[in-house]
Every structure is written in C-alpha cells, then in structure tokens.
PABA-944770 format. One record per residue (C-alpha): residue number from 0; residue in one letter; x, y, z. Coordinates in nm, 2 decimals. Each point is the difference from the previous one (the first is absolute). Layout:
BEGIN
+-----+---------+--------+--------+--------+
: num : residuo :      x :      y :      z :
+-----+---------+--------+--------+--------+
: NUM :       A :      X :      Y :      Z :
...
+-----+---------+--------+--------+--------+
//
This chain:
BEGIN
+-----+---------+--------+--------+--------+
: num : residuo :      x :      y :      z :
+-----+---------+--------+--------+--------+
:   0 :       X :  -3.45 :   3.34 :  -0.19 :
:   1 :       X :   0.10 :   0.05 :   0.36 :
:   2 :       X :  -0.02 :  -0.37 :   0.06 :
:   3 :       X :   0.22 :  -0.07 :  -0.30 :
:   4 :       X :   0.25 :   0.26 :   0.11 :
:   5 :       X :   0.01 :  -0.16 :   0.34 :
:   6 :       X :   0.06 :  -0.34 :  -0.14 :
:   7 :       X :   0.29 :   0.13 :  -0.22 :
:   8 :       X :   0.15 :   0.17 :   0.30 :
:   9 :       X :  -0.03 :  -0.31 :   0.22 :
:  10 :       X :   0.16 :  -0.22 :  -0.28 :
:  11 :       X :   0.29 :   0.25 :  -0.03 :
:  12 :       X :   0.06 :   0.00 :   0.37 :
:  13 :       X :   0.00 :  -0.38 :   0.00 :
:  14 :       X :   0.23 :  -0.02 :  -0.29 :
:  15 :       X :   0.24 :   0.25 :   0.16 :
:  16 :       X :   0.00 :  -0.19 :   0.32 :
:  17 :       X :   0.07 :  -0.33 :  -0.18 :
:  18 :       X :   0.28 :   0.17 :  -0.19 :
:  19 :       X :   0.16 :   0.11 :   0.32 :
:  20 :       X :  -0.03 :  -0.35 :   0.15 :
:  21 :       X :   0.15 :  -0.15 :  -0.32 :
:  22 :       X :   0.29 :   0.25 :   0.00 :
:  23 :       X :   0.08 :  -0.08 :   0.36 :
:  24 :       X :   0.00 :  -0.37 :  -0.08 :
:  25 :       X :   0.23 :   0.05 :  -0.29 :
:  26 :       X :   0.25 :   0.20 :   0.21 :
:  27 :       X :  -0.01 :  -0.26 :   0.28 :
:  28 :       X :   0.05 :  -0.29 :  -0.24 :
:  29 :       X :   0.29 :   0.18 :  -0.17 :
:  30 :       X :   0.20 :   0.03 :   0.32 :
:  31 :       X :  -0.09 :  -0.33 :   0.17 :
:  32 :       X :   0.31 :  -0.23 :   0.01 :
:  33 :       X :   0.16 :  -0.24 :   0.24 :
:  34 :       X :   0.14 :   0.18 :   0.31 :
:  35 :       X :   0.34 :  -0.08 :   0.12 :
:  36 :       X :   0.25 :  -0.25 :  -0.13 :
:  37 :       X :  -0.07 :  -0.37 :  -0.05 :
:  38 :       X :   0.12 :  -0.18 :   0.31 :
:  39 :       X :   0.30 :  -0.23 :  -0.04 :
:  40 :       X :   0.21 :  -0.03 :  -0.32 :
:  41 :       X :  -0.17 :   0.14 :  -0.31 :
:  42 :       X :  -0.09 :  -0.22 :  -0.29 :
:  43 :       X :   0.13 :   0.05 :  -0.35 :
:  44 :       X :  -0.31 :  -0.16 :  -0.16 :
:  45 :       X :  -0.21 :   0.26 :  -0.18 :
:  46 :       X :   0.27 :   0.27 :  -0.03 :
:  47 :       X :   0.07 :   0.19 :  -0.32 :
:  48 :       X :   0.34 :  -0.02 :  -0.17 :
:  49 :       X :   0.10 :   0.34 :   0.14 :
:  50 :       X :  -0.09 :  -0.11 :   0.35 :
:  51 :       X :   0.20 :  -0.32 :  -0.04 :
:  52 :       X :   0.30 :   0.21 :  -0.10 :
:  53 :       X :  -0.04 :   0.21 :   0.31 :
:  54 :       X :  -0.02 :  -0.31 :   0.22 :
:  55 :       X :   0.32 :  -0.15 :  -0.16 :
:  56 :       X :   0.19 :   0.33 :   0.04 :
:  57 :       X :  -0.11 :   0.01 :   0.37 :
:  58 :       X :   0.19 :  -0.33 :   0.07 :
:  59 :       X :   0.31 :   0.11 :  -0.18 :
:  60 :       X :  -0.03 :  -0.13 :  -0.36 :
:  61 :       X :   0.23 :   0.22 :  -0.21 :
:  62 :       X :  -0.16 :   0.24 :  -0.24 :
:  63 :       X :   0.16 :  -0.17 :  -0.30 :
:  64 :       X :  -0.17 :  -0.33 :   0.08 :
:  65 :       X :  -0.35 :   0.14 :   0.09 :
:  66 :       X :  -0.16 :  -0.04 :  -0.34 :
:  67 :       X :   0.12 :  -0.36 :  -0.04 :
:  68 :       X :  -0.10 :  -0.09 :   0.35 :
:  69 :       X :  -0.35 :   0.15 :  -0.03 :
:  70 :       X :  -0.04 :  -0.21 :  -0.32 :
:  71 :       X :   0.10 :  -0.31 :   0.19 :
:  72 :       X :  -0.24 :   0.06 :   0.29 :
:  73 :       X :  -0.28 :   0.10 :  -0.24 :
:  74 :       X :   0.04 :  -0.34 :  -0.18 :
:  75 :       X :  -0.01 :  -0.21 :   0.32 :
:  76 :       X :  -0.28 :   0.19 :   0.17 :
:  77 :       X :  -0.24 :   0.07 :  -0.29 :
:  78 :       X :   0.08 :  -0.26 :  -0.26 :
:  79 :       X :   0.10 :  -0.30 :   0.21 :
:  80 :       X :  -0.21 :   0.08 :   0.31 :
:  81 :       X :   0.27 :  -0.10 :   0.25 :
:  82 :       X :  -0.06 :   0.05 :   0.37 :
:  83 :       X :   0.36 :  -0.05 :   0.13 :
:  84 :       X :   0.31 :   0.20 :  -0.09 :
:  85 :       X :   0.20 :  -0.33 :   0.01 :
:  86 :       X :  -0.19 :  -0.10 :  -0.32 :
:  87 :       X :   0.17 :   0.28 :  -0.20 :
:  88 :       X :   0.27 :  -0.22 :  -0.15 :
:  89 :       X :   0.17 :   0.27 :  -0.21 :
:  90 :       X :   0.04 :   0.23 :   0.30 :
:  91 :       X :   0.31 :  -0.03 :   0.21 :
:  92 :       X :  -0.02 :  -0.15 :   0.35 :
:  93 :       X :   0.11 :   0.31 :   0.17 :
:  94 :       X :  -0.27 :   0.22 :  -0.17 :
:  95 :       X :  -0.26 :  -0.27 :   0.07 :
:  96 :       X :   0.09 :   0.01 :   0.37 :
:  97 :       X :  -0.01 :   0.38 :   0.00 :
:  98 :       X :  -0.34 :   0.00 :  -0.16 :
:  99 :       X :  -0.13 :  -0.26 :   0.25 :
: 100 :       X :   0.14 :   0.21 :   0.29 :
: 101 :       X :  -0.18 :   0.32 :  -0.11 :
: 102 :       X :  -0.31 :  -0.11 :  -0.18 :
: 103 :       X :  -0.25 :  -0.28 :  -0.07 :
: 104 :       X :  -0.21 :  -0.12 :  -0.29 :
: 105 :       X :  -0.31 :  -0.03 :   0.21 :
: 106 :       X :  -0.34 :   0.04 :  -0.15 :
: 107 :       X :  -0.33 :   0.11 :   0.16 :
: 108 :       X :  -0.13 :  -0.29 :   0.21 :
: 109 :       X :  -0.28 :  -0.22 :  -0.13 :
: 110 :       X :  -0.24 :  -0.01 :   0.29 :
: 111 :       X :  -0.25 :  -0.22 :  -0.18 :
: 112 :       X :  -0.09 :  -0.15 :  -0.34 :
: 113 :       X :  -0.34 :  -0.08 :  -0.12 :
: 114 :       X :  -0.07 :  -0.20 :  -0.32 :
: 115 :       X :  -0.33 :   0.03 :  -0.17 :
: 116 :       X :  -0.18 :  -0.29 :  -0.17 :
: 117 :       X :   0.08 :   0.17 :  -0.33 :
: 118 :       X :   0.37 :   0.01 :   0.06 :
: 119 :       X :   0.02 :   0.37 :   0.11 :
: 120 :       X :   0.25 :   0.05 :   0.29 :
: 121 :       X :  -0.02 :   0.28 :   0.25 :
: 122 :       X :   0.29 :   0.09 :   0.23 :
: 123 :       X :  -0.01 :   0.21 :   0.31 :
: 124 :       X :   0.34 :   0.17 :   0.02 :
: 125 :       X :   0.15 :   0.17 :   0.30 :
: 126 :       X :   0.26 :   0.27 :  -0.06 :
: 127 :       X :   0.30 :   0.05 :   0.22 :
: 128 :       X :  -0.06 :   0.19 :   0.33 :
: 129 :       X :   0.11 :   0.36 :  -0.01 :
: 130 :       X :   0.01 :   0.05 :   0.37 :
: 131 :       X :  -0.08 :  -0.14 :   0.35 :
: 132 :       X :  -0.37 :   0.09 :  -0.03 :
: 133 :       X :  -0.03 :  -0.13 :  -0.36 :
: 134 :       X :  -0.07 :  -0.37 :  -0.04 :
: 135 :       X :   0.03 :   0.03 :  -0.38 :
: 136 :       X :  -0.26 :   0.12 :  -0.24 :
: 137 :       X :  -0.20 :  -0.27 :  -0.17 :
: 138 :       X :  -0.14 :  -0.01 :  -0.36 :
: 139 :       X :  -0.16 :  -0.25 :  -0.23 :
: 140 :       X :   0.14 :  -0.11 :  -0.34 :
: 141 :       X :  -0.18 :  -0.23 :  -0.24 :
: 142 :       X :   0.12 :  -0.24 :  -0.28 :
: 143 :       X :  -0.25 :  -0.09 :  -0.27 :
: 144 :       X :   0.10 :  -0.28 :  -0.24 :
: 145 :       X :  -0.16 :  -0.02 :  -0.34 :
: 146 :       X :   0.06 :  -0.21 :  -0.31 :
: 147 :       X :   0.19 :   0.27 :  -0.18 :
: 148 :       X :   0.14 :   0.21 :   0.28 :
: 149 :       X :   0.07 :   0.02 :   0.37 :
: 150 :       X :  -0.10 :   0.33 :   0.16 :
: 151 :       X :   0.12 :   0.14 :   0.33 :
: 152 :       X :  -0.21 :   0.26 :   0.17 :
: 153 :       X :   0.21 :   0.22 :   0.22 :
: 154 :       X :  -0.07 :   0.27 :   0.26 :
: 155 :       X :   0.14 :   0.35 :   0.01 :
: 156 :       X :  -0.13 :   0.11 :   0.34 :
: 157 :       X :  -0.08 :  -0.16 :   0.34 :
: 158 :       X :  -0.37 :   0.07 :   0.00 :
: 159 :       X :  -0.17 :   0.26 :  -0.21 :
: 160 :       X :  -0.14 :   0.36 :   0.03 :
: 161 :       X :  -0.26 :  -0.01 :  -0.28 :
: 162 :       X :  -0.30 :  -0.16 :   0.17 :
: 163 :       X :  -0.15 :  -0.12 :  -0.33 :
: 164 :       X :  -0.34 :  -0.13 :   0.12 :
: 165 :       X :   0.02 :  -0.34 :  -0.18 :
: 166 :       X :   0.36 :  -0.09 :   0.10 :
: 167 :       X :   0.09 :  -0.19 :   0.31 :
: 168 :       X :   0.35 :   0.15 :   0.01 :
: 169 :       X :  -0.16 :   0.35 :   0.02 :
: 170 :       X :  -0.14 :  -0.10 :   0.34 :
: 171 :       X :   0.35 :  -0.02 :   0.15 :
: 172 :       X :   0.18 :   0.32 :   0.11 :
: 173 :       X :   0.32 :   0.10 :  -0.17 :
: 174 :       X :   0.30 :  -0.10 :   0.21 :
: 175 :       X :   0.28 :   0.11 :  -0.23 :
: 176 :       X :   0.15 :  -0.01 :  -0.35 :
: 177 :       X :   0.22 :  -0.29 :  -0.10 :
: 178 :       X :   0.35 :   0.07 :  -0.10 :
: 179 :       X :   0.13 :  -0.10 :  -0.34 :
: 180 :       X :   0.20 :  -0.28 :   0.17 :
: 181 :       X :  -0.32 :  -0.14 :   0.15 :
: 182 :       X :  -0.18 :   0.03 :  -0.34 :
: 183 :       X :   0.27 :  -0.18 :  -0.19 :
: 184 :       X :   0.04 :  -0.26 :   0.28 :
: 185 :       X :  -0.36 :  -0.12 :  -0.06 :
: 186 :       X :   0.11 :  -0.14 :  -0.33 :
: 187 :       X :   0.31 :  -0.15 :   0.16 :
: 188 :       X :  -0.20 :  -0.17 :   0.27 :
: 189 :       X :  -0.26 :  -0.13 :  -0.25 :
: 190 :       X :   0.27 :  -0.16 :  -0.21 :
: 191 :       X :   0.14 :  -0.16 :   0.32 :
: 192 :       X :  -0.34 :  -0.14 :   0.08 :
: 193 :       X :  -0.06 :  -0.13 :  -0.35 :
: 194 :       X :   0.35 :  -0.13 :  -0.07 :
: 195 :       X :   0.02 :   0.25 :  -0.28 :
: 196 :       X :   0.38 :   0.01 :  -0.01 :
: 197 :       X :   0.25 :  -0.19 :  -0.21 :
: 198 :       X :   0.04 :  -0.35 :   0.14 :
: 199 :       X :  -0.27 :   0.05 :   0.27 :
: 200 :       X :  -0.30 :  -0.24 :   0.04 :
: 201 :       X :  -0.36 :   0.12 :   0.00 :
: 202 :       X :  -0.22 :  -0.10 :   0.30 :
: 203 :       X :  -0.24 :  -0.29 :  -0.02 :
: 204 :       X :  -0.31 :   0.08 :  -0.20 :
: 205 :       X :   0.14 :   0.31 :  -0.17 :
: 206 :       X :  -0.11 :   0.08 :  -0.35 :
: 207 :       X :   0.31 :  -0.05 :  -0.21 :
: 208 :       X :   0.03 :   0.22 :  -0.31 :
: 209 :       X :  -0.05 :  -0.22 :  -0.32 :
: 210 :       X :   0.28 :   0.18 :  -0.18 :
: 211 :       X :   0.25 :  -0.06 :   0.28 :
: 212 :       X :   0.04 :   0.38 :   0.06 :
: 213 :       X :  -0.03 :   0.20 :   0.32 :
: 214 :       X :  -0.30 :  -0.05 :   0.22 :
: 215 :       X :  -0.04 :   0.38 :   0.03 :
: 216 :       X :  -0.03 :   0.17 :  -0.34 :
: 217 :       X :  -0.21 :   0.31 :   0.10 :
: 218 :       X :  -0.03 :   0.25 :   0.28 :
: 219 :       X :  -0.30 :   0.20 :   0.09 :
: 220 :       X :   0.00 :   0.27 :   0.26 :
: 221 :       X :  -0.36 :  -0.08 :   0.11 :
: 222 :       X :   0.07 :  -0.11 :   0.36 :
: 223 :       X :  -0.03 :   0.21 :   0.31 :
: 224 :       X :   0.03 :   0.38 :  -0.04 :
: 225 :       X :  -0.01 :   0.27 :  -0.27 :
: 226 :       X :   0.33 :  -0.03 :  -0.20 :
: 227 :       X :   0.00 :   0.36 :  -0.11 :
: 228 :       X :   0.00 :   0.12 :   0.36 :
: 229 :       X :   0.34 :  -0.17 :   0.03 :
: 230 :       X :   0.13 :   0.05 :  -0.35 :
: 231 :       X :   0.37 :   0.06 :   0.09 :
: 232 :       X :   0.02 :  -0.35 :   0.16 :
: 233 :       X :  -0.21 :  -0.16 :  -0.27 :
: 234 :       X :   0.22 :   0.14 :  -0.28 :
: 235 :       X :   0.32 :  -0.12 :   0.18 :
: 236 :       X :  -0.15 :  -0.34 :   0.07 :
: 237 :       X :  -0.10 :  -0.04 :  -0.36 :
: 238 :       X :   0.36 :   0.09 :  -0.10 :
: 239 :       X :   0.13 :  -0.30 :   0.21 :
: 240 :       X :  -0.27 :  -0.23 :  -0.13 :
: 241 :       X :   0.05 :   0.08 :  -0.36 :
: 242 :       X :   0.38 :  -0.01 :  -0.02 :
: 243 :       X :   0.09 :  -0.24 :  -0.29 :
: 244 :       X :   0.30 :  -0.14 :   0.19 :
: 245 :       X :  -0.20 :  -0.09 :   0.31 :
: 246 :       X :  -0.37 :  -0.05 :   0.06 :
: 247 :       X :  -0.06 :   0.08 :  -0.36 :
: 248 :       X :  -0.37 :   0.09 :  -0.02 :
: 249 :       X :  -0.09 :   0.19 :  -0.32 :
: 250 :       X :  -0.16 :   0.34 :   0.08 :
: 251 :       X :  -0.27 :  -0.09 :  -0.25 :
: 252 :       X :  -0.09 :  -0.28 :   0.24 :
: 253 :       X :  -0.02 :   0.23 :   0.30 :
: 254 :       X :  -0.33 :   0.18 :   0.06 :
: 255 :       X :  -0.05 :   0.27 :   0.25 :
: 256 :       X :  -0.36 :   0.06 :   0.11 :
: 257 :       X :  -0.13 :   0.33 :   0.14 :
: 258 :       X :  -0.33 :   0.12 :   0.13 :
: 259 :       X :   0.07 :   0.33 :  -0.18 :
: 260 :       X :   0.27 :   0.21 :   0.16 :
: 261 :       X :   0.01 :   0.22 :  -0.31 :
: 262 :       X :   0.32 :   0.21 :   0.08 :
: 263 :       X :   0.23 :  -0.31 :   0.00 :
: 264 :       X :  -0.14 :  -0.19 :  -0.31 :
: 265 :       X :   0.23 :   0.18 :  -0.25 :
: 266 :       X :   0.30 :  -0.05 :   0.23 :
: 267 :       X :  -0.07 :  -0.37 :   0.03 :
: 268 :       X :   0.01 :  -0.04 :  -0.38 :
: 269 :       X :   0.31 :   0.21 :  -0.04 :
: 270 :       X :   0.21 :  -0.16 :   0.28 :
: 271 :       X :  -0.14 :  -0.35 :   0.04 :
: 272 :       X :  -0.10 :  -0.07 :  -0.37 :
: 273 :       X :  -0.25 :  -0.26 :   0.12 :
: 274 :       X :  -0.35 :  -0.09 :  -0.11 :
: 275 :       X :  -0.28 :   0.21 :   0.17 :
: 276 :       X :  -0.32 :  -0.12 :   0.16 :
: 277 :       X :  -0.28 :   0.22 :   0.13 :
: 278 :       X :  -0.25 :  -0.10 :   0.27 :
: 279 :       X :  -0.29 :   0.17 :  -0.17 :
: 280 :       X :  -0.32 :  -0.19 :   0.12 :
: 281 :       X :  -0.25 :   0.27 :  -0.09 :
: 282 :       X :  -0.08 :   0.23 :  -0.29 :
: 283 :       X :  -0.16 :   0.28 :   0.20 :
: 284 :       X :   0.17 :   0.22 :   0.24 :
: 285 :       X :  -0.27 :  -0.02 :   0.26 :
: 286 :       X :   0.03 :  -0.38 :   0.02 :
: 287 :       X :   0.37 :   0.00 :  -0.03 :
: 288 :       X :   0.02 :   0.25 :   0.29 :
: 289 :       X :  -0.16 :  -0.27 :   0.21 :
: 290 :       X :   0.19 :  -0.31 :  -0.13 :
: 291 :       X :   0.34 :   0.17 :  -0.04 :
: 292 :       X :   0.01 :   0.31 :   0.23 :
: 293 :       X :   0.32 :   0.13 :  -0.17 :
: 294 :       X :  -0.23 :   0.09 :  -0.29 :
: 295 :       X :  -0.12 :   0.30 :   0.20 :
: 296 :       X :   0.33 :   0.17 :  -0.06 :
: 297 :       X :   0.09 :  -0.15 :  -0.34 :
: 298 :       X :  -0.33 :  -0.06 :  -0.18 :
: 299 :       X :  -0.05 :  -0.23 :  -0.30 :
: 300 :       X :   0.07 :   0.27 :  -0.27 :
: 301 :       X :   0.34 :   0.09 :   0.16 :
: 302 :       X :   0.09 :  -0.36 :   0.04 :
: 303 :       X :  -0.08 :  -0.09 :  -0.36 :
: 304 :       X :   0.19 :   0.31 :  -0.13 :
: 305 :       X :   0.31 :  -0.13 :   0.19 :
: 306 :       X :  -0.05 :  -0.35 :  -0.15 :
: 307 :       X :  -0.01 :   0.14 :  -0.35 :
: 308 :       X :   0.33 :   0.18 :   0.07 :
: 309 :       X :   0.17 :  -0.31 :   0.15 :
: 310 :       X :   0.36 :  -0.04 :  -0.14 :
: 311 :       X :   0.03 :  -0.28 :  -0.25 :
: 312 :       X :  -0.38 :  -0.05 :  -0.04 :
: 313 :       X :  -0.07 :  -0.20 :  -0.32 :
: 314 :       X :  -0.20 :  -0.30 :  -0.12 :
: 315 :       X :   0.30 :  -0.21 :   0.11 :
: 316 :       X :   0.00 :   0.16 :   0.34 :
: 317 :       X :  -0.37 :   0.04 :   0.09 :
: 318 :       X :  -0.13 :   0.12 :   0.33 :
: 319 :       X :  -0.20 :  -0.25 :   0.20 :
: 320 :       X :  -0.31 :   0.13 :   0.17 :
: 321 :       X :  -0.12 :  -0.21 :   0.29 :
: 322 :       X :  -0.37 :  -0.01 :   0.06 :
: 323 :       X :  -0.14 :  -0.19 :   0.29 :
: 324 :       X :  -0.35 :  -0.13 :  -0.07 :
: 325 :       X :  -0.24 :   0.09 :   0.29 :
: 326 :       X :  -0.36 :  -0.12 :  -0.01 :
: 327 :       X :  -0.24 :   0.29 :  -0.05 :
: 328 :       X :   0.27 :   0.26 :   0.03 :
: 329 :       X :   0.22 :   0.04 :  -0.32 :
: 330 :       X :  -0.08 :  -0.28 :  -0.24 :
: 331 :       X :  -0.29 :   0.12 :  -0.21 :
: 332 :       X :  -0.01 :   0.00 :  -0.38 :
: 333 :       X :   0.00 :   0.38 :   0.02 :
: 334 :       X :   0.32 :  -0.02 :   0.21 :
: 335 :       X :   0.17 :  -0.21 :  -0.26 :
: 336 :       X :  -0.09 :   0.24 :  -0.28 :
: 337 :       X :   0.12 :   0.30 :   0.20 :
: 338 :       X :   0.33 :  -0.18 :   0.07 :
: 339 :       X :   0.05 :  -0.05 :  -0.37 :
: 340 :       X :  -0.08 :   0.37 :  -0.06 :
: 341 :       X :   0.25 :   0.11 :   0.26 :
: 342 :       X :   0.28 :  -0.21 :  -0.14 :
: 343 :       X :  -0.06 :   0.08 :  -0.37 :
: 344 :       X :   0.32 :   0.01 :  -0.20 :
: 345 :       X :   0.23 :  -0.11 :   0.29 :
: 346 :       X :   0.21 :  -0.31 :  -0.03 :
: 347 :       X :  -0.16 :  -0.20 :   0.29 :
: 348 :       X :  -0.14 :  -0.32 :   0.12 :
: 349 :       X :  -0.26 :  -0.05 :   0.28 :
: 350 :       X :   0.05 :  -0.27 :   0.26 :
: 351 :       X :  -0.34 :  -0.09 :   0.15 :
: 352 :       X :   0.05 :  -0.12 :   0.35 :
: 353 :       X :  -0.28 :  -0.20 :   0.17 :
: 354 :       X :  -0.02 :   0.14 :   0.35 :
: 355 :       X :   0.18 :  -0.21 :   0.25 :
: 356 :       X :  -0.18 :  -0.01 :   0.34 :
: 357 :       X :   0.17 :   0.06 :   0.33 :
: 358 :       X :  -0.13 :   0.01 :   0.36 :
: 359 :       X :  -0.22 :   0.31 :   0.05 :
: 360 :       X :  -0.02 :   0.10 :  -0.36 :
: 361 :       X :  -0.32 :   0.18 :  -0.09 :
: 362 :       X :   0.01 :  -0.09 :  -0.37 :
: 363 :       X :  -0.09 :  -0.31 :  -0.20 :
: 364 :       X :   0.14 :  -0.12 :  -0.33 :
: 365 :       X :  -0.21 :   0.05 :  -0.32 :
: 366 :       X :  -0.15 :  -0.31 :  -0.14 :
: 367 :       X :   0.19 :  -0.17 :  -0.29 :
: 368 :       X :  -0.26 :   0.08 :  -0.26 :
: 369 :       X :   0.03 :   0.37 :   0.08 :
: 370 :       X :   0.38 :  -0.01 :  -0.01 :
: 371 :       X :   0.00 :  -0.18 :  -0.33 :
: 372 :       X :  -0.24 :   0.25 :  -0.15 :
: 373 :       X :   0.22 :   0.29 :   0.13 :
: 374 :       X :   0.31 :  -0.17 :  -0.16 :
: 375 :       X :  -0.18 :  -0.05 :  -0.33 :
: 376 :       X :  -0.10 :   0.37 :  -0.03 :
: 377 :       X :   0.36 :   0.11 :   0.07 :
: 378 :       X :   0.15 :  -0.27 :  -0.24 :
: 379 :       X :  -0.23 :   0.10 :  -0.28 :
: 380 :       X :   0.13 :   0.36 :   0.03 :
: 381 :       X :   0.35 :  -0.13 :  -0.08 :
: 382 :       X :   0.15 :  -0.05 :   0.35 :
: 383 :       X :   0.13 :  -0.32 :   0.15 :
: 384 :       X :  -0.22 :  -0.07 :   0.30 :
: 385 :       X :   0.12 :  -0.31 :   0.18 :
: 386 :       X :  -0.19 :  -0.11 :   0.31 :
: 387 :       X :   0.27 :  -0.07 :   0.26 :
: 388 :       X :  -0.04 :  -0.35 :   0.15 :
: 389 :       X :  -0.01 :   0.03 :   0.37 :
: 390 :       X :   0.31 :  -0.16 :   0.15 :
: 391 :       X :   0.08 :  -0.08 :   0.36 :
: 392 :       X :  -0.34 :   0.09 :   0.14 :
: 393 :       X :   0.01 :  -0.28 :   0.25 :
: 394 :       X :   0.31 :   0.15 :   0.16 :
: 395 :       X :  -0.10 :   0.37 :  -0.04 :
: 396 :       X :   0.27 :   0.05 :  -0.26 :
: 397 :       X :  -0.22 :   0.13 :  -0.28 :
: 398 :       X :  -0.02 :   0.36 :  -0.12 :
: 399 :       X :  -0.12 :   0.23 :   0.27 :
: 400 :       X :   0.03 :  -0.26 :   0.28 :
: 401 :       X :   0.36 :   0.06 :   0.12 :
: 402 :       X :   0.04 :   0.13 :   0.36 :
: 403 :       X :   0.29 :  -0.05 :   0.23 :
: 404 :       X :  -0.06 :  -0.29 :   0.24 :
: 405 :       X :   0.14 :   0.21 :   0.28 :
: 406 :       X :  -0.29 :   0.24 :  -0.04 :
: 407 :       X :  -0.28 :  -0.26 :  -0.03 :
: 408 :       X :   0.10 :  -0.31 :   0.20 :
: 409 :       X :  -0.01 :  -0.05 :   0.37 :
: 410 :       X :   0.27 :  -0.22 :   0.16 :
: 411 :       X :  -0.21 :  -0.31 :  -0.01 :
: 412 :       X :  -0.09 :   0.05 :  -0.37 :
: 413 :       X :   0.37 :   0.05 :  -0.08 :
: 414 :       X :   0.08 :  -0.34 :   0.16 :
: 415 :       X :  -0.28 :  -0.17 :  -0.20 :
: 416 :       X :   0.14 :   0.15 :  -0.32 :
: 417 :       X :   0.35 :  -0.11 :   0.07 :
: 418 :       X :  -0.14 :  -0.35 :   0.08 :
: 419 :       X :  -0.14 :  -0.02 :  -0.35 :
: 420 :       X :  -0.37 :   0.09 :   0.07 :
: 421 :       X :  -0.15 :   0.19 :  -0.30 :
: 422 :       X :  -0.15 :   0.34 :  -0.02 :
: 423 :       X :  -0.35 :  -0.13 :   0.07 :
: 424 :       X :   0.11 :  -0.14 :   0.34 :
: 425 :       X :   0.19 :   0.32 :   0.08 :
: 426 :       X :  -0.29 :   0.23 :  -0.06 :
: 427 :       X :  -0.25 :  -0.23 :   0.18 :
: 428 :       X :   0.17 :   0.12 :   0.33 :
: 429 :       X :  -0.21 :   0.25 :   0.18 :
: 430 :       X :   0.11 :   0.31 :   0.19 :
: 431 :       X :   0.01 :  -0.19 :   0.33 :
: 432 :       X :   0.29 :  -0.22 :  -0.13 :
+-----+---------+--------+--------+--------+
//
C-alpha cells in the first residue's frame, strides 16, 4: 500500500509539474509577436478590409470614398493578384501614385522552392524584417496537388512549442507567432508561384486542374506551429482567405488541426467556422503523454468532450482524427478497437498517416499489412479510415517533416538547396561542413 501511495504521489507531482510547464508555454505563445515595425514601406497584401480602410484614410482618401476604394483594392489584390499599383486600371492616377508612395504590394520572399517527384512543392518563405537585428523569420509552406483538389498546407507559427516526439517541427524552438497578414500571404505567394491568378501561366511541370479551376482548392493548418496558440491571427487570416470577393476559399474547405488545446476549440468553431482536425495518435493517456505532451494538461477524455461540443458538428461536418502509424507503439488491433470505442457516436473520420521519417527520428513506420488491418477494423465500425498517401517525402515536405531551413541547414547546405540539390544531398552533409 505504501508503495502504491508513493507511486500515486509521484505521478501527481509529475502531472502538476507538466501542467505548470504547459501553462507557461501557453502564456508565452499567446504573447509572442513580431517586435517593432516592418522596415521600409508596409505592404497591403494580407490586410483585412478594416485595415485597408485605415491605410487609405491615412493617405487622405475622403471618408465618403473609403468603402468604394477598399472594394477596388480588395479586387486587385485578392482576386487579380496584382503586384503593382499601376495595374489598378479603375483607380485614378493620383491615388495610384499616393498608394505607391506610402505602401507596397510585396509578399514574403521565396527563398527556395523544392519540387517532389510526386508534384508536391515546398517553399521556404522569409517574412519582412522587423528590425536591424531581425533578418526575417522563415517558415515552410507546402502545396499538394491531387486529381480532385489542390491542398495548401500553411503554418501558423515560426517553430513550435509542443515537442511532439514523432514530429520534426517539434524539435525546433518557437520563434514567434505569425501575424494574420503573414498567414494570408502564404496563400497569395502560393498562387503567385503556381500562376493561380486570372490570366497567369502555371510553371513548367505543374499539375493543371482538369476542371480548369483554381490550383488551390483547400487549406489545411497543418504546417509549423499550433494554430490554437495563435487563434486571433488564425481567425483573422481565415477571414481574408475566405472572403467571396477575393481569395474565395470556402470555410468548409479550410481545416484547422490542433494537438488538443482544449480551451480554444469551441472558439475556433464559433469564430472561424472551419473544419476541425485533431492530432490524436494514441488511445491511452500514458502513451499520448509521451507522443503529444500537451495531453498531460488536456487528457483524451477532456479533448473528446470538447470535440463533441464543437459548433456545427454534424455528419456533413465531421471531425478528422489524425493518427500516425508507429511500428510497435500505437498500431495494434486492440488500439484500433479502443479508438472505435472512444469515438462512438461522434461524426468523425480517421486519417491514418504512415510515419514519415526525418533525420534523428526514433520511430519507424508500421508495415502496410498492419496499417491496412487497422484501417479495416475502423472501417467495419462505420468510420471512414483512409490511409494518407505519403507526399513529398523526398523533399521533407510530408506530414510531420516540416522544419524551418534556418534552423536545420548550415550555410553550405543552404547553398546546395538553392542550387537545386535535393534533401538527400543536404542531409548528407556532416557537422564539419
């Protein structure tokens, strides 16, 4: 009995310590933002309608004209994708000059582009400098073309705080939150790169949509960072992305993935009205504590309770549960049956994700027979259980592989990357490079 009491006491202390650490991380993430003003003239790309109104008022546009002028700018920036104020043919020359004198239409810089053998494209984007000691934060953004859709995977933070043990991004420290302008700008840059604007030409080798529609039809917040730690910016960025008179993404085609920051899940549904994805990856708290440390504060029962209360949840708006398949860790038949029990009665689908390896990972992917059997058990219980086809593995663009090149590449490796040498060549470089 004494030994059991001691074990319980030790577990309680460990849980309390983990909760304190998690709370500190949440507070830090919530206040991290770019410091100082962006050097040079500010860009209008990525701003909300209200912000555009303020910028126009600041250069003397009369109040009675503001709504009309905002509509004009919105059309040219977000529907036409123009990069020069001179292209705004229905805006007077005087106003075009005033805009050019005060502002730009600059986007984050594309530092490098890698194209996978399967057509996946990964861009390393550098944000504008915010001061003399800031060279500009860098993030990764991935485009995944498929027969029936084109999905853009965007980031919400520079780095990550969550240290999920199977995720490469989790090995990079958190630098800061992205602003809503930087979030929306990822879609703008991607459309630039793909020629996804009216009258623009796609790059050589690009997968052209068979229906003649937009290259990018879906957005997933599954890149770098925990979106619910930066929810204000995520919600505002989604507002820009989903405006029907501009970028025009349906909110039902925007999915926000969280590792389980329970307090913000309801707010996400109420304010963003997007689809929800949960990085689950385990059916027992002891294992999920290891794989997704945030579980120590918000265990599985609390997470699933928040999911069942998600605004708008229905058979037409199911929650996606992401489950990475790790050999000998979480992929047994018993795990599959417990997953079905946990989700009973909830409108849901389960995405089974073959583990994507990265340098230094301590896990291996389950074999295909095991994955298929796991999927069959879930499917027979009435849940869609697609196995996600790994995309972009050869350029480290697959799920769980993203990590800012600034953090992981030495100067020589960066030069190799920009010269077109693939990921295998980059990571063959030793520490003495």
